[in-house]
C-alpha positions in Angstrom: 5.4 -50.5 128.9 2.0 -50.3 127.3 0.7 -53.2 125.2 0.5 -52.9 121.4 -3.1 -52.5 120.2 -4.5 -54.2 117.1 -4.5 -50.9 115.3 -0.8 -50.5 115.9 -0.1 -54.0 114.6 -2.0 -53.3 111.4 0.0 -50.1 110.9 3.2 -52.1 111.2 2.2 -54.7 108.7 1.3 -52.1 106.1 4.4 -50.1 106.6 6.5 -49.2 103.5 10.1 -47.9 103.7 9.2 -44.8 101.9 6.5 -44.0 104.4 7.0 -42.1 107.6 5.2 -42.7 110.8 2.6 -40.2 111.5 1.9 -39.0 115.0 -1.7 -40.0 114.4 -0.7 -43.7 114.2 0.3 -43.6 117.8 -2.3 -43.9 120.5 -2.7 -40.7 122.6 -1.2 -42.5 125.6 2.0 -43.6 123.9 5.2 -42.5 125.6 8.6 -41.8 124.2 9.5 -45.5 125.0 6.6 -46.6 122.7 7.9 -44.4 119.9 11.4 -45.8 120.2 10.0 -49.4 120.2 8.0 -48.7 117.1 10.9 -47.1 115.2 13.3 -50.0 116.0 10.6 -52.6 115.1 10.0 -50.8 111.7 13.8 -50.7 111.0 13.9 -54.4 111.6 11.0 -55.0 109.2 12.6 -52.8 106.5 16.0 -54.7 106.8 14.2 -58.0 106.5 12.2 -56.9 103.4 15.3 -55.5 101.6 17.3 -58.8 102.3 14.4 -60.8 101.0 14.3 -58.8 97.8 18.0 -59.1 97.3 17.9 -62.8 97.8 15.0 -63.2 95.4 16.8 -61.2 92.7 20.0 -63.1 93.1 18.0 -66.4 92.8 16.3 -65.4 89.7 19.4 -63.8 88.1 22.3 -66.1 88.8 24.6 -64.0 86.6 24.4 -61.2 89.1 26.3 -63.2 91.6 29.2 -63.8 89.1 29.8 -60.8 86.8 32.5 -62.9 85.0 30.2 -65.8 84.3 30.9 -67.3 80.8 28.2 -66.9 78.1 26.2 -70.1 77.2 28.1 -72.4 74.9 26.8 -73.6 71.5 26.1 -77.2 71.1 28.7 -78.8 68.9 26.2 -81.5 67.8 23.6 -79.0 66.7 26.2 -77.0 64.9 27.4 -80.1 63.0 23.8 -80.9 62.1 23.2 -77.4 60.8 26.4 -77.6 58.7 25.2 -80.9 57.3 21.9 -79.4 56.3 23.6 -76.5 54.6 25.8 -78.9 52.6 22.8 -81.0 51.5 20.9 -77.9 50.4 23.9 -76.6 48.5 24.4 -80.0 46.8 20.7 -80.1 45.7 21.1 -76.5 44.4 24.2 -77.5 42.4 22.5 -80.5 40.8 19.5 -78.3 39.9 21.9 -75.8 38.4 23.5 -78.6 36.3 20.0 -79.6 35.0 19.2 -76.0 34.1 22.6 -75.4 32.5 22.3 -78.4 30.2 18.6 -78.0 29.3 18.7 -74.2 28.8 22.0 -73.9 27.0 22.0 -77.2 25.0 18.5 -78.5 24.4 15.8 -75.9 24.8 15.2 -73.4 21.9 14.4 -70.4 24.1 17.9 -69.1 24.8 19.6 -66.9 22.1 21.0 -68.9 19.1 20.4 -72.4 18.0 20.2 -75.5 20.4 22.5 -78.4 19.8 20.0 -80.4 17.9 19.4 -77.6 15.4 22.8 -76.1 15.2 23.6 -74.3 12.0 26.6 -74.8 9.7 27.6 -71.1 10.3 27.9 -71.8 14.1 30.0 -74.9 13.4 32.3 -73.0 11.1 32.6 -70.2 13.7 33.5 -72.8 16.4 36.1 -74.4 14.3 37.7 -71.0 13.4 37.8 -70.0 17.2 39.4 -73.4 18.0 42.1 -72.8 15.4 42.8 -69.5 17.0 43.3 -71.2 20.3 45.3 -68.9 22.6 46.0 -66.7 19.5 48.8 -69.0 18.5 48.1 -68.9 14.8 47.5 -65.1 14.5 50.5 -64.3 16.6 52.8 -66.7 14.9 51.8 -65.5 11.5 52.2 -61.9 12.6 55.7 -62.7 13.9 56.7 -64.5 10.7 55.4 -61.7 8.5 57.3 -59.2 10.5 60.7 -61.0 10.7 60.7 -63.4 7.7 58.5 -61.7 5.2 57.7 -65.2 3.9 55.0 -67.9 4.2 57.6 -70.6 4.6 60.1 -71.1 7.4 62.5 -74.1 7.2 60.3 -75.7 4.7 57.1 -75.6 6.9 54.1 -73.8 5.5 52.4 -71.5 7.9 48.6 -72.2 8.3 46.6 -69.1 7.9 44.4 -68.3 10.8 40.7 -67.8 10.1 39.8 -64.1 10.3 36.9 -63.7 12.8 35.7 -60.7 14.7 38.2 -59.8 17.4 35.5 -59.6 20.0 34.4 -63.2 19.5 38.0 -64.4 19.5 38.7 -62.4 22.7 35.6 -63.8 24.4 36.5 -67.4 23.5 40.1 -67.3 24.5 39.3 -65.4 27.8 37.0 -68.3 29.0 39.5 -70.9 27.7 42.5 -69.2 29.5 40.5 -69.1 32.7 39.5 -72.7 32.4 43.2 -73.6 31.7 44.2 -72.3 35.1 41.6 -74.4 36.9 43.7 -77.6 36.3 46.2 -77.0 39.2 43.4 -75.8 41.4 41.5 -79.1 40.9 44.6 -81.2 41.4 45.4 -79.5 44.7 41.8 -79.4 46.0 41.8 -81.0 49.5 38.4 -82.6 48.7 39.1 -83.9 45.3 39.2 -87.5 46.7 35.4 -87.4 46.9 35.4 -87.4 43.1 36.1 -91.0 42.2 36.7 -90.3 38.5 39.7 -89.2 36.6 40.6 -85.5 37.2 42.5 -85.6 33.9 39.3 -86.5 32.0 37.3 -84.0 34.1 39.6 -81.1 33.3 39.9 -82.2 29.6 36.1 -82.1 29.2 36.0 -78.9 31.1 38.3 -77.2 28.5 35.7 -78.0 25.9 32.4 -77.9 27.8 33.4 -75.8 30.7 30.8 -75.9 33.5 29.0 -78.9 32.2 31.4 -81.0 34.1 32.7 -78.5 36.8 29.2 -78.1 38.4 28.8 -81.8 39.2 32.4 -81.8 40.6 31.5 -78.9 42.9 28.5 -81.0 44.2 30.3 -84.3 44.6 33.2 -82.7 46.6 30.6 -81.9 49.2 30.0 -85.6 49.9 30.8 -87.1 53.3 34.4 -88.1 53.7 35.2 -91.8 54.0 37.2 -91.5 57.2 40.7 -91.9 55.7 43.5 -89.4 55.3 45.9 -90.0 52.5 47.5 -88.1 49.6 45.7 -88.5 46.4 48.1 -90.0 43.8 48.6 -87.5 41.0 48.7 -88.5 37.4 51.5 -87.4 35.1 49.3 -84.5 34.0 48.5 -83.6 37.6 52.1 -83.7 38.5 53.1 -81.4 35.6 50.3 -79.0 36.4 51.0 -78.8 40.1 54.8 -78.5 39.8 54.4 -75.9 37.1 51.4 -74.1 38.6 53.2 -70.8 38.6 53.8 -71.2 34.8 50.2 -72.2 34.3 49.0 -69.1 36.3 51.4 -66.8 34.4 50.3 -68.2 31.0 46.6 -68.2 31.8 46.8 -64.6 33.1 48.6 -63.4 30.1 46.1 -65.1 27.8 43.2 -63.4 29.5 44.8 -60.0 29.4 45.6 -60.4 25.7 42.0 -61.6 25.1 40.7 -58.3 26.5 43.1 -56.2 24.5 42.6 -58.3 21.3 38.8 -57.8 21.6 39.2 -54.0 21.9 42.1 -53.4 19.5 43.0 -56.6 17.7 43.1 -56.9 13.9 43.4 -53.1 13.6 44.0 -53.4 9.9 40.6 -55.0 9.4 37.3 -53.3 9.1 36.1 -54.0 12.6 35.4 -50.4 13.7 36.2 -48.5 16.8 36.0 -49.6 20.4 32.4 -48.5 20.7 31.5 -50.3 17.5 33.1 -53.5 18.8 31.2 -53.2 22.0 27.9 -52.9 20.1 28.9 -56.0 18.1 29.6 -57.9 21.4 26.1 -57.1 22.7 24.5 -58.3 19.5 26.8 -61.3 19.4 25.7 -62.3 23.0 22.1 -62.0 22.0 22.2 -64.0 18.8 24.8 -66.8 19.3 24.3 -69.7 21.7 28.0 -70.2 22.1 28.6 -66.6 23.2 25.6 -66.7 25.4 27.0 -69.8 27.2 30.3 -68.1 27.7 28.6 -65.5 29.8 27.1 -68.3 32.0 30.6 -69.7 32.4 32.0 -66.4 33.4 29.4 -66.0 36.1 29.8 -69.5 37.4 33.6 -69.3 37.4 33.3 -66.0 39.4 31.4 -68.1 42.1 33.5 -71.2 42.0 36.9 -69.6 42.0 36.7 -68.0 45.5 34.8 -71.0 46.8 37.6 -73.5 45.8 40.5 -71.2 46.7 39.0 -70.4 50.1 38.9 -74.1 51.0 42.5 -74.6 49.9 44.4 -71.7 51.4 46.5 -74.1 53.3 48.2 -74.9 50.0 49.4 -71.3 49.7 52.7 -70.0 51.0 52.0 -68.9 54.6 53.2 -65.3 54.1 51.0 -64.9 51.0 47.7 -66.3 52.5 46.2 -62.9 53.4 46.8 -61.4 50.0 45.4 -64.6 48.2 42.4 -64.7 50.6 41.6 -61.1 49.5 42.3 -61.5 45.8 40.3 -64.8 45.4 37.2 -62.8 45.0 38.7 -61.0 41.9 37.9 -62.9 38.7 41.0 -64.4 37.1 43.5 -62.4 39.2 42.6 -64.4 42.3 43.3 -67.7 40.6 46.6 -66.3 39.1 47.7 -65.3 42.6 46.8 -68.8 44.0 48.8 -70.6 41.4 51.8 -68.3 41.6 52.0 -68.6 45.4 51.2 -72.3 45.6 53.6 -74.3 47.7 55.7 -76.9 45.9 55.5 -79.5 48.6 54.1 -82.9 47.7 52.8 -83.3 51.2 50.4 -80.4 50.6 48.0 -82.6 48.6 46.7 -84.7 51.5 43.0 -84.9 51.8 41.7 -83.5 55.1 38.7 -85.7 55.8 37.4 -83.4 58.5 37.3 -80.4 56.2 
């Protein structure tokens, strides 16, 4: 067998699998044995190169060896730190919102209407008249007595005449108050209400008169870190009544909100308050001229945010079969809260604070 020349060795080193040997690469004196030797040698080089490429790819891509390899897992510690940062940012935002709410609606003179320190007697009289028409009790009682008794005296008791105000202002006032009324059972059954160390009775009582002035701080405080205990918050007498009668509270509040809308559009039809379009024009001018009405719009917007937030964190209190419906309806103003209260469980064990929540 003839020896391999340097030229032939260089040809073997530069060989590529896609290339084919040319006859010119063989010396003129090469025999068929030489050709067979070259071909077998080249095939050996090709196999070694392919095996090297496969090994290198498998080393750089471990997932190619195991197609069922699990994806990388998230770090629980990093996720907890991220949640903590989100809570802190949310808390700061809520406290800023509280400052803006108080200064803009109560103290600064730039919003529509008069600030608290320059409130007019007309505004005070309007507020007193709206309070007397709380839940439309006086107007409805007077209407019922006039219809059935045709008298101003029933069993020796004189009926107090309700102040006659524009139906739109009465409807807006009672709509917000009716919605606020339904927040009581929601606060008493909130799984994080133990973070708030004050009295929930006082909180809700002030909320009935000053709405989000006290609800915004509560929403911020309930995001505080839990103290590590797990215990049922002891309910006051008011809290017990509100939670055990939550379905009645929801039904009453929902009816009041519905009547408020209808009253604003069609109430006091015997008065000179105009058509629906005229009443709508009055509402727009009322919102742009009275601080109280302007504040009610803020309350409606904030309630629309806080309602699904609170209900979403307390779905465990809802009857299991009703959870999907309540979870969907919680984003609908008023209706979501009515659904939560009607389908609230009656178990006392529900109101245990989950410190990990």
